[in-house]
C-alpha positions in Angstrom: 78.6 3.3 9.6 79.5 6.5 8.4 78.7 7.5 4.9 80.7 8.7 2.1 80.3 11.7 0.2 79.2 9.7 -2.7 76.4 7.9 -1.0 74.9 11.3 0.0 75.5 13.1 -3.5 73.3 10.0 -4.9 70.8 10.5 -1.9 70.3 13.9 -2.9 69.8 12.7 -6.5 72.6 15.1 -7.8 74.2 12.2 -9.4 73.2 8.3 -9.9 75.1 5.2 -8.9 76.7 4.8 -12.5 78.1 8.3 -12.5 79.3 7.8 -9.1 81.2 4.7 -10.2 82.6 6.8 -13.2 83.7 9.4 -11.2 85.4 7.2 -8.5 87.0 5.6 -11.3 88.2 9.1 -12.9 89.3 10.2 -9.6 91.6 7.1 -8.9 93.5 7.7 -12.3 94.1 11.6 -11.5 97.3 12.5 -9.9 97.5 14.3 -6.6 97.6 18.3 -6.6 100.5 19.7 -4.8 99.7 20.4 -1.7 96.1 19.6 -1.5 96.2 15.9 -2.3 94.1 14.3 -4.8 91.1 15.7 -6.7 88.0 15.6 -4.3 84.8 14.0 -5.6 82.9 17.4 -5.1 85.3 18.8 -7.2 84.8 16.3 -10.1 81.2 16.6 -9.7 81.4 20.6 -10.4 83.9 20.6 -13.3 82.0 17.6 -15.0 78.8 19.6 -14.9 76.9 16.9 -13.1 76.0 19.4 -10.0 76.5 22.7 -8.8 78.9 24.1 -5.9 75.7 24.8 -3.6 74.5 21.1 -4.1 77.9 19.9 -3.2 78.2 21.9 -0.2 74.9 21.0 1.0 76.1 17.4 0.3 79.0 18.1 2.5 77.1 19.7 5.5 74.7 16.9 5.7 77.5 14.4 5.6 79.5 16.0 8.3 76.6 17.6 10.3 78.0 21.2 9.8 76.2 24.6 8.9 76.5 25.6 5.3 76.6 29.6 4.8 76.2 31.9 2.2 79.2 34.4 2.4 77.5 36.8 0.6 75.4 37.8 3.8 78.3 37.6 6.1 80.6 40.3 6.9 84.3 39.3 6.9 86.6 41.2 9.3 90.0 41.6 7.4 92.1 41.8 10.7 90.7 38.1 11.4 90.7 36.8 7.8 94.5 37.7 7.6 95.3 35.7 10.7 96.5 33.2 8.3 98.6 33.9 5.0 96.8 34.6 1.7 98.6 31.6 0.3 97.4 29.2 2.9 94.0 30.5 2.4 94.1 30.0 -1.4 95.7 26.7 -1.1 93.2 25.0 1.2 90.2 27.0 0.0 89.2 28.3 3.4 88.8 31.7 5.2 88.6 32.5 8.8 85.4 34.5 9.5 85.3 35.8 13.0 87.0 35.3 16.6 84.4 33.9 18.7 84.4 33.1 22.5 85.1 29.3 21.9 87.6 29.8 18.9 87.8 30.7 15.4 84.9 30.4 13.1 86.2 29.1 9.9 84.6 28.6 6.3 85.9 25.8 4.3 84.9 24.5 1.0 86.3 20.8 1.8 86.0 20.5 5.7 87.4 16.7 5.3 90.9 18.2 4.9 91.9 17.6 8.4 95.5 18.6 7.7 94.5 22.0 6.5 92.5 22.5 9.6 95.3 21.6 11.6 97.8 24.1 10.1 95.2 26.8 10.8 95.0 25.6 14.9 99.2 25.8 14.3 99.3 29.0 12.8 96.7 30.8 14.8 97.8 29.2 18.3 93.9 28.5 18.3 92.9 25.1 19.5 89.2 25.3 18.7 87.9 25.7 15.4 84.3 26.2 14.5 83.8 24.9 10.9 81.1 25.8 8.6 81.1 24.9 5.2 81.0 27.3 2.1 81.3 27.1 -1.8 84.8 27.3 -3.4 83.7 30.2 -5.4 82.2 32.2 -2.5 85.3 31.5 -0.5 87.9 32.8 -3.4 85.7 36.0 -3.8 86.0 36.7 -0.3 89.7 36.1 -0.4 90.5 38.4 -3.1 88.0 41.0 -1.6 89.6 40.7 2.0 93.3 41.0 0.4 92.2 43.9 -2.1 91.0 45.6 1.1 93.4 43.7 2.8 97.4 44.2 2.1 96.5 48.0 2.7 93.3 48.3 4.5 93.7 45.4 6.9 97.2 46.8 7.9 95.8 50.2 8.1 93.3 48.8 10.8 95.9 47.2 12.7 98.2 50.2 12.5 95.1 52.4 13.7 94.4 50.0 16.8 98.0 50.0 17.7 98.1 53.7 17.6 95.1 54.0 19.9 95.9 51.3 22.0 99.1 53.1 23.0 96.9 56.2 24.0 97.6 58.1 21.1 95.8 61.4 20.6 93.5 61.8 17.8 95.6 62.7 14.8 93.9 64.9 12.1 96.8 65.3 9.9 95.7 64.8 6.2 98.8 62.7 5.5 98.0 59.8 8.2 98.8 57.0 5.9 96.9 54.3 7.8 93.8 56.3 7.4 94.2 57.3 4.0 95.0 53.7 2.7 92.0 52.5 4.5 89.6 55.0 3.3 91.1 54.4 -0.3 90.5 50.7 -0.2 87.1 51.0 1.3 85.9 53.9 -1.5 87.5 51.4 -4.4 85.7 48.5 -3.2 82.4 50.0 -2.6 82.7 51.2 -6.4 83.7 48.0 -7.7 80.9 46.2 -5.9 78.3 48.6 -7.6 77.4 50.5 -4.2 75.4 53.5 -4.2 75.9 54.3 -0.6 78.9 53.8 2.0 77.4 53.9 5.8 80.2 54.4 8.3 78.5 53.9 11.7 80.4 54.1 15.0 79.0 51.5 17.3 79.9 50.9 21.1 82.4 48.3 20.4 83.3 49.0 16.8 82.9 50.8 13.5 80.4 48.9 11.1 80.7 49.6 7.7 77.9 48.8 4.9 77.3 49.2 1.4 74.0 49.8 -0.1 73.7 47.8 -3.1 70.7 47.4 -5.5 69.0 49.3 -2.9 69.5 47.3 0.0 72.0 47.4 2.9 74.7 44.8 3.3 77.3 44.3 6.2 80.7 44.5 4.8 83.2 44.8 7.6 84.0 46.5 11.0 87.1 48.4 12.1 88.4 49.1 15.6 86.1 51.4 17.5 89.2 53.7 18.2 89.8 54.1 14.7 86.6 55.7 14.1 87.4 59.4 14.9 90.6 59.5 12.6 88.7 58.0 9.6 86.0 60.2 9.9 88.3 63.4 10.1 89.8 62.3 7.2 86.5 61.8 5.2 85.8 65.6 6.4 89.2 66.9 5.2 88.8 65.6 1.6 85.2 66.7 1.5 85.7 70.2 2.8 83.8 69.7 6.1 84.8 71.4 9.4 86.7 68.6 11.4 86.6 70.6 14.6 82.6 70.7 14.7 81.1 67.5 15.7 77.8 68.8 17.2 75.8 69.6 14.0 75.3 67.7 10.7 77.3 68.8 7.5 77.4 68.1 4.1 80.3 68.3 1.7 81.6 67.0 -1.6 84.4 65.2 -3.0 85.9 63.4 -6.2 87.7 59.9 -6.3 89.3 57.9 -8.9 88.8 54.2 -9.0 90.7 52.0 -11.7 90.8 55.3 -14.1 87.2 56.1 -13.3 86.3 59.4 -11.7 83.7 59.2 -9.1 81.7 62.0 -7.8 80.9 61.6 -3.9 78.6 63.4 -1.8 79.3 63.2 2.0 77.0 63.6 5.1 77.6 63.6 8.7 75.3 63.1 11.7 76.2 63.6 15.1 75.1 60.2 17.0 75.5 58.6 20.5 78.8 56.8 19.6 80.4 59.5 17.4 79.6 60.9 14.0 77.8 58.8 11.5 79.1 59.3 7.8 76.9 58.5 4.6 78.9 58.8 1.5 76.6 58.9 -1.6 78.5 57.4 -4.8 77.1 59.6 -7.7 76.6 58.6 -11.3 78.9 60.4 -13.9 78.1 62.0 -17.1 79.5 59.2 -18.9 77.2 56.7 -17.2 73.9 58.8 -17.6 71.1 55.9 -18.9 69.4 56.1 -22.1 65.6 56.4 -21.6 65.3 52.7 -23.5 67.3 51.1 -20.9 65.4 52.4 -17.8 62.7 49.6 -17.8 59.7 51.7 -19.9 57.3 49.5 -21.7 57.6 50.4 -25.6 54.3 52.3 -25.5 55.4 54.2 -22.3 58.8 55.0 -23.8 56.9 56.5 -27.0 54.8 58.6 -24.8 57.5 60.0 -22.9 59.5 60.8 -26.1 56.6 62.5 -27.7 56.4 64.9 -24.5 60.2 65.4 -24.6 59.8 66.7 -28.1 57.2 69.6 -27.4 58.3 73.3 -27.0 56.3 73.7 -23.5 54.7 72.1 -20.6 55.2 70.5 -17.5 56.6 66.8 -17.1 56.3 65.4 -13.6 58.4 62.3 -12.3 57.0 61.0 -9.0 57.9 58.2 -6.6 59.0 57.9 -3.2 62.9 58.5 -2.3 65.2 56.1 -3.9 62.7 55.2 -6.6 65.1 56.3 -9.5 63.5 59.4 -10.2 66.9 61.5 -10.6 68.1 59.1 -13.2 64.9 59.2 -15.3 65.3 63.0 -15.2 68.6 62.9 -16.1 68.0 60.6 -19.2 65.3 62.9 -20.3 67.4 65.9 -20.1 70.3 64.1 -21.9 67.9 63.5 -24.6 66.8 67.2 -25.1 70.0 68.7 -25.1 71.1 70.1 -28.2 73.2 73.2 -29.6 69.8 75.2 -30.1 68.4 74.7 -26.7 69.1 76.4 -23.6 69.0 73.8 -20.9 69.0 74.9 -17.2 68.6 73.0 -14.1 68.2 73.9 -10.4 68.8 71.3 -7.9 69.4 70.6 -4.3 72.4 69.5 -4.8 73.6 68.8 -8.4 74.3 65.3 -8.4 75.2 64.6 -12.0 77.4 67.1 -13.8 76.3 67.1 -17.7 78.2 69.0 -20.2 76.5 71.7 -22.3 74.0 72.8 -19.8 73.8 75.3 -16.8 73.4 73.5 -13.4 72.5 75.9 -10.5 72.8 74.6 -6.7 70.1 75.7 -4.3 71.7 77.3 -1.2 69.0 78.3 1.5 71.4 79.5 3.8 72.3 82.4 1.3 68.9 82.8 0.2 69.1 80.8 -2.9 65.9 78.6 -2.4 64.0 77.0 -5.4 61.7 79.8 -5.8 64.2 82.5 -5.9 66.3 80.4 -8.3 63.7 79.7 -10.6 62.7 83.4 -10.9 66.2 84.1 -12.0 66.6 81.2 -14.3 63.3 82.4 -16.1 64.9 85.6 -16.8 68.0 83.7 -18.5 66.2 83.1 -21.8 65.8 79.2 -21.1 64.3 76.6 -23.3 64.3 73.7 -21.0 64.3 74.0 -17.0 64.6 71.0 -14.8 63.7 71.9 -10.8 64.9 69.1 -8.8 61.9 69.1 -6.7 58.6 70.9 -6.3 58.2 71.4 -2.5 56.0 74.4 -1.7 53.2 76.6 -3.3 55.6 79.3 -4.5 58.0 76.9 -6.6 54.8 75.0 -8.0 53.1 77.9 -9.2 56.5 79.3 -10.9 57.0 76.0 -12.6 53.3 75.6 -13.8 53.2 79.4 -15.2 56.6 78.9 -16.8 55.1 75.7 -18.7 52.5 78.0 -19.7 54.9 81.0 -21.3 56.7 78.8 -23.4 59.3 76.7 -21.5 59.5 73.0 -21.3 59.9 72.2 -17.5 60.8 68.9 -15.8 60.4 68.4 -12.1 59.6 65.9 -9.3 57.0 65.5 -6.6 56.8 62.6 -3.8 53.7 60.6 -4.3 52.8 57.0 -4.7 51.2 57.1 -8.1 50.7 59.3 -11.4 47.6 60.3 -10.6 48.1 61.4 -6.9 50.6 63.9 -8.3 48.0 66.1 -9.7 45.9 66.1 -6.4 49.3 66.9 -4.5 49.5 70.1 -6.6 45.9 70.9 -5.7 46.8 70.1 -1.9 49.6 73.0 -2.1 46.5 75.5 -3.1 47.2 75.5 -6.8 44.3 76.3 -8.9 42.8 73.1 -10.5 42.5 74.8 -14.0 46.2 75.7 -13.6 47.4 72.2 -13.1 45.3 70.6 -15.8 46.5 73.3 -18.4 50.0 73.1 -17.5 50.6 69.4 -17.1 51.5 67.4 -20.1 52.5 64.1 -18.7 53.2 62.6 -15.0 55.3 59.4 -14.6 55.3 57.4 -11.6 58.2 54.9 -11.0 59.7 52.2 -8.5 62.8 50.3 -8.8 62.8 46.5 -8.8 66.1 44.1 -8.6 66.8 42.7 -11.8 67.4 38.7 -11.9 71.1 38.1 -12.1 71.8 37.0 -15.7 74.6 34.5 -14.6 72.6 32.1 -12.2 69.0 32.8 -13.4 66.7 29.8 -13.9 63.1 28.9 -14.6 60.9 29.1 -11.5 57.2 29.0 -10.6 56.1 31.3 -8.0 54.2 30.1 -5.1 50.5 30.2 -4.9 50.7 32.6 -1.7 52.6 35.0 -3.8 50.4 35.0 -6.8 47.2 35.2 -4.5 48.7 38.4 -2.9 49.4 39.7 -6.3 46.0 38.7 -7.3 47.5 37.2 -10.6 47.0 33.9 -12.6 49.9 32.7 -14.2 48.3 31.0 -16.9 46.6 34.5 -18.0 49.9 36.4 -18.5 50.9 36.4 -22.0 54.1 34.2 -22.8 54.9 33.9 -19.3 58.4 32.7 -18.7 59.4 33.7 -15.0 62.7 33.3 -13.6 65.1 33.6 -10.3 68.5 33.7 -9.4 69.8 30.8 -7.4 72.6 33.1 -6.0 76.4 33.4 -7.2 79.5 35.0 -6.6 78.7 37.8 -9.0 75.3 38.8 -7.6 76.7 38.2 -3.8 74.4 35.4 -3.2 71.0 37.3 -3.7 70.0 36.1 -7.1 69.7 39.9 -8.1 72.1 42.0 -9.8 71.2 45.5 -11.0 67.7 47.2 -11.0 65.1 48.4 -13.6 62.2 50.6 -13.2 58.6 49.9 -13.5 56.7 52.7 -14.4 53.2 54.3 -14.7 52.9 56.8 -17.6 49.7 59.0 -17.5 49.5 61.4 -20.4 47.6 64.3 -19.6 44.6 64.6 -22.5 42.2 67.3 -23.2 39.3 65.1 -21.7 41.4 64.6 -18.4 42.0 68.3 -18.4 38.2 69.1 -18.8 37.4 66.5 -16.1 40.0 67.3 -13.8 39.4 71.3 -13.7 35.6 70.5 -12.9 36.4 67.9 -10.2 40.1 67.7 -9.1 40.1 64.1 -7.4 42.3 61.0 -8.2 38.9 59.1 -9.2 38.4 61.6 -11.6 42.0 61.2 -13.2 41.6 57.2 -13.3 38.0 57.5 -15.2 38.4 60.3 -17.6 42.2 60.0 -18.3 43.3 57.7 -21.3 43.7 54.1 -20.6 47.3 53.5 -19.3 49.6 50.7 -17.7 49.2 50.7 -13.9 52.6 50.5 -12.0 51.9 47.2 -10.6 50.9 45.9 -13.8 53.9 47.0 -15.4 56.1 45.5 -12.8 54.3 42.2 -13.3 54.9 42.3 -17.2 58.8 42.6 -16.0 58.4 39.2 -13.9 56.6 37.6 -16.3 59.1 38.1 -19.0 61.8 37.2 -16.4 63.6 40.1 -15.7 62.6 40.2 -12.1 60.4 37.9 -10.0 56.9 38.0 -8.4 58.3 38.1 -5.1 60.4 41.5 -5.8 57.0 42.9 -7.5 55.1 42.3 -4.2 57.9 43.8 -2.2 58.3 46.8 -4.0 54.6 47.9 -5.2 52.5 46.2 -2.3 50.9 49.7 -1.7 50.4 50.5 -5.5 47.4 48.0 -6.5 44.1 49.9 -5.7 41.2 48.5 -7.8 40.9 50.6 -11.3 37.6 52.4 -11.3 
């Protein structure tokens, strides 16, 4: 005998028998909704707060033997989704995901609505539907996103496909409306989604579009293969690149406006097998530079960094791998020291965030403007504070160190895994240990952890395997209240939304200077340096406080947990 949804909900311990009887009685008294029939039992369970959308979706999947999908992880092609009208998709709570060899793949919040599925068959002239279950919120979010890109962008994709299917030559006209509409929609969608990068990747069959959100790439959509050249040419035009040159990489810059907000973008092209790949880096504006106390520094770390920024000379190094948030920390620090009494000059490759009230200089290796050349010139400009984007070679390192000894506050970055390794990296560049020890004031190492989504966070207990891998006993953590995200529309079903830093702040004390000048090794620093919170320990404090998860700590800091001597 076929089970009913209510029985499945009871068997899953979402509701009990008494609650089921109450819901059925209430359902019988409600008037039918226009176009969708009576209110479904699953909707009542959610609206009355007895269960979540995810629980109801799992119950429906169990009842009907259908797959339950997380739409935040599935790219939706607007050209396919718009095979049915938006009004139909919204009325029935479903969306067409893809066209497969066996028919259409359709996500539905209520797969029992056979009339809705029949309407799709009639409208699309597809007899076979592969139905999967998704939550109403995720379907509504995808519908909104598809048609926000859609009315303009999906039409643009279709128009581009028609142009090329008819054998039209590539058109590099800057007024090519379909391409303009498509790119405008993609850029706007990426900014609203909080993406840091947009990847436009020509493949054998199509052009794949991916966004990097909270440090991880997500597939967002695909466009027809033949639309790629025109779209990439348009990107080159708006970023000042040579559209006729496709054999060498190019770098450019542009500025876009989304919902009244101006966003700077850095554009990079790379010749690849199936065409040029383009990556668009969406840059933070000066209005969105974070304050130091919002980065994730622990209270004692924040106090140490603020004291170092108040001195008139010395070197402050920010260290970490690519993508660890060093630039944001540098700008937050520079933003704090900007005053009318100080001459602040930056030397960057390239300038990523334009700050008012300071002088910013771009490195240009082709014209001879290297870090070393630029730094020499800057030191003749009577600076008080100098930001050097990165110390890459011996010459730049020596200039930065000597500048810090002659009355300048210098901030810069190096690529190392930990704070202590930054000093030994400078020695590896053939810098005298005494010069390193006497110049450095502070070293900050950092990583970025995904922040638990506040909308769907809930208390959780990490598994024994995770705790063992971290060498942590949950009972020893002070006031531990770990939380994780269940996944919702706002976080794209990931359970994470936004990021925060985990920091390792090493002040260079007099004792450490003496020890390092005598024996410049990492062990010397860890032994002689003042007691400081290691990077993984700082990350564990964030996890214990519920700001991130223990799984995220293990993912990000798995190579940064050596035992302290």
